[in-house]
N, C-alpha and C positions, 0 to 999 in steps of 0.2 A: 405352214403359218398361216394365221387366224384369216389375215384382215395386213393391208398394207401401212395402218398404223403401228402396227406389233413390228414390223419390218424395217419401217423407221425409226423405236424406238426402237429395237434391238439392236441398230447399226451408229444410232447416236450412242449409246453408253458406251460403246466399246473404243467410239475415234475419241469420247470425249476423257476416258478413262485410261487410252495410251499417250494421250498427245494434255491432258492436262485442261484443252475445250473444246467441241464437235466442230468441224467444218463442213458447210455444207456441200463444199464442193466435192469432198472425202469420202460423203455419203450418198451424194445423189447415184453413186453408177452402181454401188455395190445394193439400192435398194433395188433399181430397175434391174438388176443379171438378175433377183428375183423375181421381178412384179416388173415384165417386160411392157404393161398397157399402161404402168404412169406415165413414162414416156410419151402418150398421143395428150397427156392435160398435164407438164409441165411446170404453170404457174400456181395450180392448185397442190401440184404434187412437191415444190420447194415453200410454198405458205405452210405446209403441213409440217413440215424438216425443221425450217424458220422456229416455228410453232415447241415443237417436243427440245431441240437446243437449250430453247429457253426454260423451258423446263425440268428440262435434267443439270442447266449452270446453275440453279442452285440447291442440287444436290451434291453430298460430301462423298470427299473419294471409295468411303466404304458405304458410304448408300448406296452410288452409282454396281460395286462391286456386290455390294446384297442382289442388287435389281440383275447383273447380269447372270444367276445363276437360274436367272429364269430360260435360258436357252444357252442353245446348242450355237458355237466358234468354230471354223476350222481353225487351225494353230497354223501359219505357214513359218515352216521353218526357214529362218535364214543358214544359205550356206555361204558357209567363209572362204572369202575369196582366196586362190589359194596364188603370191608372187611365181609366176615361172620363168629366168629369167636363160634368154637363151645362146645356147655357148657353153652354159653354166657349169662347172666343173663340180665336185662336191670338194669340201676344203682347202680350194683355189680361188672362190669367187671373193673381190678387193671393191667395195663400195667406198662412197664416200657421197657425206652432203657438206657443198661447204658454201654460207654463206654471206656474203660483203657483209663487216661489220657499219652499218652505216642506219640502223634500224633498230627499233627489237621485233622483235620474228610474229611471227602472223599465223593465222590460221591455215595458209599457202604452204607456212615453212612446215607447221605441222606434220599437214602430207609427204611431201619431199623428205623430210627425215623417215618419215615412220615406213616411208613404202625404202631408203636403200635400207635401212635398220634389219629391219623384216629378208628383204631381199637377200641379204647377208647371211641370217640366220637360218633360215632355207636353206641353203648350201652347207651349212656349218666353217660360214665365212665371218669375215671380219667389216668392219667399219669405222673407216677416219673422218673426223669432225677435223675439216679444212675450216680455217677464217682466209676467203678471196679479201686480203685488203692491201689493195696495191690501187687504193684512190686516198691519198693522205689525207685532201680539201673537204673529207665526208664521213671520212671513219674517225671510230676512238673509242678509248679503251669501256668506257659506258657499256657499249652496245656488245660490246665480248665478254662484256660479264652479263649482262641482259641475256643474250640467247645462251650460256651456258647456263646458267642457275632456270632458265626455263624447258632445256630438253632434259635437266635432272631433275625439275618436277612434272617432267612426261615419264620420263622413269624408262628415259633410252641412255644407254650406256654407250658410248665407245671405244673402239679397240689402242684409236690412235688420236693426238692431240697435233694438227702442225699448223703453221701460216706461213701464208706465200711469202710474206714482205720479208720471211727468215731466209728463202731462198734466191732473192733479185741475182747475185753471181751466179746461180746455176742455169737462172733464163736470159740473162746481158750472153752467156754462149753459146747457148739455141740462137739466138738473135745472129751472133758471129757464122754461125756455120748457117744461116739463110742468108745471111750476107754476102756470102764467100760460093754456096751454091749457085749464085745469081736467082736467089726467090725471095729477096728485099729490098728495097731502095729507101733511101733516107728522102725526103720528099722537104725543098722549101719553100712553096710554092702561096701563096694568098688563097688563104682557105674559102672567103669567098669565087675564086678566079679558079680554083679546084674540082669545089662543087658545078660549075657551070658548065667546065669540062668535062666533068664522069656523067652529068645529065646526055650529054653528046655523045658519050659514047667512045670521047676521046683523052688522047695519056694526055700526061703533063710534062717540059722537056727535062725535068726528073729525073722520069722514068730509064730517061736513053741512055744516062754518063756510065764513065767507067767501073767497073764495078770495085775497084781500088778508088774510086772517089766515095763512093758508098758509106769503105769503110773510115776512109781518113772524116767524112760528119758522123758517123756513128761517134765517133771518137771526139768531134768535137760536143757532140751532144750529151757527153757520158760531164765531158771538162767541165760546163761551166761557158763554152764559147758560143749556144746560142742559146736567145732570152726564151725565154718559155710564148709557146706559141709559134715558132719560127720555124720548127722544124718537128718533123714527122717522120716515125721507123715504120713503114706502109711494106704489104705482102704484094708481090710480085702475083696478083690474080688475073684477071681477064675481065678486061676492062669494059669488055661487049656481053658478055655473063648475062642470061635472063634472072640470074641470081644475085641482088645485089650486092651479099654478104659475100661475095668472091668482085667485086671491084674494089682490087687495091685494095683493102679492111685497114686501120690501125693495130698494129704491131705494141710502141711504143710511144711517149707522148715526154715531155718536160710539162712536170709538174712543183711547183718549187716550196709548194705549204710543209707545214713541217712536217711527219709523220707520228702519230700515237706512239708506234711503237718500235721504229727506227730513226725519231729522229729527226735531224738530216743531214744523216748519212746516205743518202740514195738524192737524185733529183729525174732520174727519167726511171718511167714508172710502166709498167707492163696493158697492157688493156686486159681483159674477160678473158678475150680468144685467145691470147699467147698466154697467158700465165696456167688457163687449165690446162694448157695439154700438156706444159712442160712440168706441171707438178701431179695431172694424171700417171703420165712419165714417171719419176719419178720415185713416184710410192705403188708405185703399180698396179693401180684402179682395173679391174679387168671390164666395172661394167656401171661407170660413169650413167646419173642420172638426172635428168630435168626436165623441165616444162614444154610440153610441143609448141610451142610461144619463140622456143630457140632452132625451131626443126631448119632453118633455109640453111641456120648456122651449122650445121651438119656437115657440108660437102666441108667449109675451109676446116674443119674439129680434122676430118678425114684425112684433106689434102697437107696439113703442117705435120701433119707425124710420118704421110709418104714422103719428105718433102726432109724431115729429118731424121728420114729412116729408122723412123721406129717402127714396132709392131700396134699396128691397132687395138685399141676395145671395143666394146658392145656398145654403143651407146644407146639407150632405155628413155622412149618420151613419155609420158602422162599428158592427159590431161591437166590445165591449171584449173586449181581449186579457188570460183567465186561462187557467193554467195548474195545472196537477193538483196538488193538495199543497204549492205555491209562493204566499207571498203578495205576489201582484201588484196593491197597494195601499197609500195610507199608514197608513187604518186599522189594517192587519196589520204595515208594516213601522214602526211608530213603537216601539211598544212592544217590539217586537220591539229593534234599539236600546239603547230608554229602560234595559230593563231587563237590560238584559249578558245576556241570550241569544243575543245574536250576541257577534261580534267589531267589529262596524262596521257599517257604511252600505257594505262591501266585503267585508261574510263570504264567504267563495264559496258555502256554499247558500242567498245568497240574491239572485232576481229582478234585481236594481240591477244599471245598467250596472257602475258600481265593484264589485262583485261576481264578474259575469261573466267582464269582462275582467282580473279579479287570477286567476278559474280558466282561465286561456288558452281562454276562446270568441273570435275571431276576430271582425273588428266585420262582415265579409264575410256570417260565418255569423247573425249576430243580423238581418243585412239580409233575408238569401234572407228566415229562416227567417218576419219579421213580416210582409214582403211576399209568402209564397203564399198566405195568406188575402183578400188582394186588399181591394176594397171591400164589406164584402158585411154587411148586418144578421143571418145566423146565424152563431147562438150558436155556441161548441166549449172544451170542455175539453181540448188539446190536452196529450201529458204530455209533457215536457218534453226527453226522449232522442227527443224527433221535430228538436229543434233542436244537439242531443249530433251527432247523426248526421248531418248536413250541416256538424259544424264535422270531424266527424272524415274527411269527403270531400273537405273543405281542407287540412287536416294531413297527411292520408295521403302527398303529393306532397312535402310540403318538410319535414317532421321529421325530424330524425337518430334514428336507435334506440341503443341503447347497453340496457346488462344490468343488471336489478336483482333483488335474491336477496330477498324478505321472508321474517322469520321467517327466519335461515339456519342451515344446518348443515354441517358440515364434511364433504367428501369427499377421503379420500384416497385418488391413484391413482397405483399405485407408477411409479418412473421414468418419470414427465410430467415433461420441462423443453422448456418452447418457447416461440418466439415466436411471436404469429398476428399477421396484417394480414388483419383484416373489415373490411368495409363500411360506410357510415354509413347508409346506406338500399342496400332490393336490389334497387331499379330506377335511383334516383336517381341519378349524379353527382355527389354529395353530400364527399366524398373516404373517405378508410380511417383508422380508427382499430388504433392497434396496443396490443395488449395480453402481459404477456410472464407466463411459468405456469409455476408449479414443482409439487409431488406435492401441496396442500391448495389446495383449490378451498371457495367456496362454493355451494349449489343453495339453493333455496326451501326450508323445515319440509314444502310439500306435496308439492311432487318427492317429498321423501325420505322420506316419507308411503306415496306411494303408488307404492314401488318394494321390487321383491321378488330377494333374495336368487337368485342365478342369470341373471337380468334383463339385455340386454343396452339400452345408450341412450344416446343421443350429446348431450356436450354441445355444443352449437351452432354452427357452425364451426370448429370445434376438434378433436374428436377420438372415436370411441367406444368404451365404458366398462364393463366390467360387473363389477355388484355381486356382491360377492365374501362380504360380513358386515355385519351391520347394530348399530352398537350402540348406546346406549339417547343419542346426542349425536357419532358419528362416525359416517361409511359409509368402509367398504373395498372398493376396487375397482382390476381391475385394465384397460389398456391392451389393445385389442382392436383387428381389421384393419380398413382403413375400407371400410364397407359400410351399402347402405339398409339401417339402421331405422326403424322407428315410427317410435319416443316418440327428442323432443328437445326437451332443455329448456334453461335461459339457466343462466350462471355467473358468477360473480367470484372472482377469481385474492385470495385470502386471503393473500399479501401485498403487494396494491396493488390494494387498497379505501378507499374512503370511505364512512364512515359517511353513513346513508342513512334520508331522513323523510316517508312519503305523506301526505297530509290527504285522506284523500275523502269528499270533501260526500255527503248521502242526502236523502234527502226532510222537510222542514223542517216544514210542518204532516204531522197526521194527515186524516181525513175528516172532522174535524170541526172544524177550519183550529184544532186544539190545539197545542202543541210538539209538538216530537217530539225527546224528549234523546237519545237513538241515531242525531241526525240525524248526526254527525259521527264518523269514523272514521278510528284516523292504524294504516295502515304502520309498521312499521320491520325494517332491517336494510340491506344494503350495495348501492353501485351500483359499478361501473368507474372507475380513478382518469381516466381523460379525461372526466368529469364535474366535474372542475375545473375545465376551461375554459372552462364554459358560461358566456353569460351571465347575466346576470336578467333574470328576464323569460322567457327564451325557456325554447318551448315542445318537446319531445322526445319520444319514445315510448320505455318501459317495453316491449322486445319480453316478448309475452305477458301484459305489466298491463294496460297500456293508453297513451297521451299525457298528459301532465305538466307542467305549468307552476311552473319555477323561483321561487321567493319571497322564499325565503333563503339568504341564503350565510353558514353562522357559522366557529367557527375551527376548530372539528373532524365538520363534521354540515352538509348541503346537506338544505334541505325546501325538500321539493314538495308544491305542490297536485293531484291529480288531476283531470283536463279531460274528458276522455271516451273 
């Protein structure tokens, strides 16, 4: 490498090619690795990097790729992370994905299901899709359908489907066993009083009653003699345990709400801790998986297995997937939907599976992204840009290319009359598109601002033009001979155009997890008339703009969502 500026250009080009736009923070480390002395004057080095980034941002992807040929790069091969399950035997592994149907699945669920699915597949095992539906107040068939649909879109194929609510009698049997073994009791204490006692490490009076009294109370819970909130089945844990999950947690409670699947059949509903133990036993789960936020509950999970005399499975934990400035939890997602700060569960700003799909993210991109973290407890908060980069890589060889001009300005080129055929992809054989051009073409407002009178530029794949005069709302130009010129801009024939709107999603939350009112941008302009043949949901590339998914076809306008 001859000089510092060449090193900067080399790495800016690569970073822009890989991620759509170059990031100064990503470039600086690579430059300093080649030029350690650049560290001595960071102000000058960063100024140089930002200057080159500004220059490269004006180039099309094809132009960036062409310039990259002048440099050599060491290709870093990503090693696929293998999923290893402790104590797993080939052909005997059974995993499960057990979502609660109380919301639409998000990218965190995608990680959980792919780890369970690939974990089972690695050992020629099976995966169960189980709907953990034991809270009738929050669950609905809508969410069940959404989960099933999103998993199918992701490409997940489960071997068995089950519903915890279909097995309530079996869970009652397990509860009665625990009562008879002295491992559970029915508490009728006031909740506030009980909370105060537990804080002091003291037991309530209910705890010391005879087993027969607790069995009688349990029957009353089932028969309707207790109102909602007046009696709770609790585990006989250790009230002084340092692990708060072991301080007599709830095993079952009364909820009078009608269940979406079971109707009014049951009024006593098991807690999460109780239901997963019984269901994991009934379904022969060998390697249940969940995020490490539940780690403190492992002791309770295994204690219940031991108390019921059942063989323990092997719990496998992984880090919860968080995305920087994105609501990857139902706690954050639901208020945004309910308060109508987003258009719905499929709003393209959301990290829900439906939102990612609507944004034009491919299921393979989601799979590759979530599996790249493997089964690890190491916490991280990656940027959504990593997923978008994976998506760009997959879309690049398959998306058709078209022109779009944002905030268009009219360019009149004297004597320009031409019919031109342009490849739908610069490399792949995806066919041709034909554009008929007369004197008037439209170019983007940003490109128009950057042109100077007397400057020669190229209307991409069409002709060279010299800018003669800049008017307030119009440019005048003349045809020039065909020769290589550095500046190339996209265009749309004024006579054959389609009004076009592109919705551009940005980060939905700020650093404080507060709603960002500027999280949605709308770009308006025109695209070429060949876009009229596109199918709904098709993802294309608007050159020098980005990949976009066709979201709505209106009478006089196409509406796209910016993907990446």
